[in-house]
C-alpha positions as CSV (number, residue, x, y, z in Angstrom):
1,M,88.0,63.5,206.9
2,K,84.7,63.7,204.9
3,P,83.9,67.3,205.9
4,M,87.4,68.4,204.7
5,I,86.8,66.7,201.3
6,A,83.5,68.5,201.0
7,V,85.1,71.8,201.7
8,L,87.8,71.2,199.1
9,I,85.3,70.2,196.5
10,A,83.1,73.3,197.3
11,A,86.2,75.5,197.0
12,A,87.2,73.9,193.7
13,L,83.7,74.4,192.3
14,T,83.6,78.0,193.4
15,L,86.9,78.8,191.8
16,A,86.0,77.0,188.6
17,G,82.6,78.7,188.6
18,C,84.2,82.1,187.9
19,N,85.6,81.0,184.6
20,T,82.4,79.1,183.8
21,M,80.2,82.1,184.3
22,E,82.4,84.2,182.1
23,G,82.2,81.6,179.4
24,F,78.4,81.3,179.9
25,G,78.0,85.1,179.5
26,Q,79.9,85.0,176.2
27,D,77.8,82.1,175.0
28,V,74.6,84.0,175.8
29,Q,75.9,87.1,174.0
30,K,76.7,85.1,170.9
31,A,73.3,83.5,171.0
32,G,71.7,86.9,171.2
33,T,73.7,88.2,168.3
34,T,72.7,85.2,166.2
35,I,69.0,85.6,167.1
36,E,69.2,89.3,166.3
37,K,70.8,88.6,162.9
38,A,68.1,86.0,162.1
39,G,65.4,88.5,163.1
40,S,66.9,91.1,160.8
41,K,67.0,88.7,157.8
42,A,63.4,87.6,158.5
43,G,62.3,91.3,158.6
44,N,63.7,92.1,155.2
């Protein structure tokens, strides 16, 4: 019974990871844009 639960948990985390990685990529992109804007303001 325990191995089956472990497989189900692993499958759930794998499927949830797809959405999580997409959101993570968007967050990194927003952070990069913010840093770029701050650098532009500091350079002026």
